[in-house]
Phi, psi and omega in degrees: 000139177242133176256107181276176183301319182295311182294328185301321181272344185268334187227141168264132177256129182237130176280114180274319179208149177095196179225135178242143171261125177255122185214163173240152176246126179295133178290327182283307187260349184062018175277147177269145171233116179282126179270326182196156167242120188247142177248185183308135178089354181272153173257154183272099167043045175073015178302144180086348181260311178223150177283151178249111191274333193259319187228162176266153170255143174247145179239138177228126177286126179271350175200169178307127188223158175235129180238135180252138175256132178236121182298147182305317181296320178296322178297314179297318178298319180297318180291327177292320181283329184223089183303335179300327177297315179296320179296315181296319178296317178299318178297317181296317179294322178294318178297316180299318179298317179295319179298319179295319178299317178297317180296319180296317178298318179299319182297328182278320192261340190244154175286166183302316182295326177290319178294320179295317178300317178295320179295314180297319177300313181296315179296323177295319179291318185279319189237358186295151175229160177260122178253180178296339179262008178109185181298138181213161174263117188292332180279133178272120180250144171277162176297326178297316178295316179297321178299321181290341179278337183243010177069047183223201175231166186300318183297317180294324178293321178299316178296319181294322177298320178300317179297316180293324178290318178298326179281355177081011181282318184224165171222137180243123176227124180053046181062013177259128182264121176253131180267115183270330183209098181300320182296316179295323179296316179295317178298317180297328179286352178080029181253000000 
């Protein structure tokens, strides 16, 4: 699904169930940059609140997902009738903005293994579940998808995963990421 400039201002997209990857594709290099991975209850990057004039957003379901469209006028009416909706939306957008600022700083200042460690830590905190084998990230990501989330390439992510596994922070089995040591992962991320 592609959210163009016109649709971006007309509809709010809400993830009802599943996980979506929100990304942009560079016109010059045709490389993808993942802006967010969203789970149930999340809104897609402020859609329906402000129009996006310059670029399109693309959405990819990482598992079977349900997305709801809410017209801008309906969203505004809902916020007028129930201010708590507006407050929650403002908090979500502020949080999203802070996460993006942190990611941009990481891309400039940190090595690939540090960025990957930070991403895995964040995904574990936001979407992690506890399985019989310990904490894990339920969505299976390819190295290519993870690379697009940290502004890297697949080969560098593969090397970084080896480094994190050798350090005992994570274990990868069948593309499933298990977090073995949150503290070590956080230290490796430079936090």
